[in-house]
C-alpha positions, 0 to 999 in steps of 0.5 A: 720737512713736510714738503720734502716728505710730500715730494718724496712720497709723490716722487715714489708714487710716480716712480711706481706708476712709471714702473707699472706703465713700463711693465704694461708696455713690455707686456703689450709689446710681447703680445704684439710680437706673438700676434705678429708671429701667429699672423705670419704663420696663418698667412703662410697657411692661407697662401699654401691653401690658395696654391693647393686650391689652384692646383686642384682647380687645374687638375679638375680642369684637366680631368674635365678636358680629358673626359670631354675628349673621351666623350667625343671619341666614344660618341 
């Protein structure tokens, strides 16, 4: 009887530990999914900023070319 009670107590403890581990794994998976979504947003923002920087660089280059042309015409 004592052995059966000990096994039952051990089984219950292991079941409780398993439930805790499953909850922790679920929380970790949710956190990973949240981080993945946030990373995707940040990467999209980065890509948009890089495109905008490229556009601005092109505009600055065009402006510099136009100013150089004006300088040669007035010089």
